C-alpha positions as CSV (number, residue, x, y, z in Angstrom):
1,X,13.1,53.3,-93.0
2,X,14.7,51.6,-96.1
3,X,17.3,49.3,-96.0
4,X,18.1,50.2,-100.0
5,X,19.9,46.4,-100.4
6,X,20.2,45.4,-103.7
7,X,17.6,42.9,-105.5
8,X,18.7,41.0,-108.7
9,X,15.6,39.7,-111.3
10,X,15.0,36.3,-109.7
11,X,14.7,37.8,-106.3
12,X,12.3,40.7,-107.8
13,X,10.4,38.3,-109.5
14,X,9.4,36.6,-105.8
15,X,8.9,39.8,-104.2
16,X,6.3,40.1,-106.9
17,X,5.0,36.5,-106.9
18,X,4.5,37.3,-102.8
19,X,2.7,40.5,-102.9
20,X,0.2,39.6,-105.9
21,X,-0.8,36.4,-103.8
22,X,-1.0,38.7,-100.8
23,X,-3.3,40.9,-102.9
24,X,-5.5,37.8,-103.7
25,X,-6.1,36.8,-100.0
26,X,-6.8,39.7,-98.9
27,X,-9.5,40.4,-101.4
28,X,-11.2,36.9,-100.5
29,X,-10.9,38.4,-97.2
30,X,-12.4,41.1,-97.9
31,X,-15.5,39.4,-99.7
32,X,-15.9,36.9,-97.3
33,X,-16.5,39.4,-94.4
34,X,-17.4,42.3,-96.4
35,X,-14.8,44.5,-95.2
36,X,-15.7,44.9,-92.0
37,X,-13.2,43.2,-89.2
38,X,-14.5,41.7,-85.7
39,X,-13.7,41.1,-82.7
40,X,-14.0,37.7,-83.1
41,X,-11.2,38.3,-86.4
42,X,-8.4,38.3,-84.1
43,X,-8.7,34.4,-82.7
44,X,-9.0,33.1,-85.8
45,X,-6.3,30.9,-87.2
46,X,-2.5,32.1,-86.5
47,X,-3.7,35.1,-84.0
48,X,-5.7,33.6,-81.1
49,X,-1.8,32.7,-79.9
50,X,-0.7,36.9,-80.3
51,X,-3.9,38.0,-78.9
52,X,-3.8,36.1,-75.7
53,X,-0.3,37.2,-75.4
54,X,-1.2,40.8,-75.6
55,X,-4.0,40.6,-73.1
56,X,-2.0,39.2,-70.4
57,X,1.4,41.5,-70.9
58,X,-1.8,44.2,-71.0
59,X,-3.3,43.1,-67.9
60,X,-0.6,42.4,-65.6
61,X,0.8,46.0,-67.6
62,X,-2.1,47.8,-65.5
63,X,-2.5,45.1,-62.6
64,X,1.1,46.2,-61.8
65,X,0.7,50.2,-62.1
66,X,-2.8,50.3,-60.3
67,X,-0.9,48.5,-57.3
68,X,2.2,50.7,-57.5
69,X,-0.1,53.7,-57.5
70,X,-2.5,52.5,-54.5
71,X,1.0,52.0,-52.6
72,X,2.2,55.2,-53.3
73,X,0.8,56.6,-49.5
74,X,2.5,53.8,-48.0
75,X,5.6,55.2,-48.7
76,X,7.8,57.2,-46.6
77,X,8.2,60.8,-47.6
78,X,5.5,63.3,-49.0
79,X,2.6,61.5,-50.7
80,X,3.1,64.0,-53.7
81,X,6.3,63.9,-54.7
82,X,5.5,60.0,-54.4
83,X,3.5,59.7,-56.9
84,X,5.7,61.9,-58.9
85,X,8.9,59.6,-58.5
86,X,6.2,56.5,-59.4
87,X,5.3,58.4,-62.9
88,X,9.1,59.4,-63.3
89,X,9.4,55.5,-63.8
90,X,7.4,54.8,-66.7
91,X,9.4,57.1,-69.0
92,X,11.9,55.1,-69.8
93,X,9.2,52.3,-70.7
94,X,7.8,55.2,-73.4
95,X,11.0,56.0,-74.3
96,X,11.8,52.3,-75.6
97,X,8.0,51.9,-77.2
98,X,8.6,54.9,-79.1
99,X,12.4,53.8,-80.5
100,X,10.8,50.1,-80.7
101,X,7.7,50.9,-82.3
102,X,9.8,53.5,-85.1
103,X,11.9,50.4,-85.2
104,X,10.0,47.1,-85.7
105,X,6.7,48.9,-87.1
106,X,3.8,46.7,-87.8
107,X,6.3,44.4,-89.7
108,X,7.2,40.7,-88.3
């Protein structure tokens, strides 16, 4: 997705400077780590909060899905139809995730 917004010369210079600084930071990080990342890199300065929030969201989503699947046989009606209806409840989430991943991507 491109925004096609016109950029004047001053903004272009600022963008080039930022990209050059990012390239230097990346190469310095690669020299320190040898180009390889470890699990501990997720908890470095600036990433620890995001990592913990994502872990909490992941665990709560998994526990919720697991609890719903365990309770399928307790619902009234056919167990297999209830299971299919429970799985259909996930479809809006998949559509939302696909749309947001396409729109937001990995940028901040």
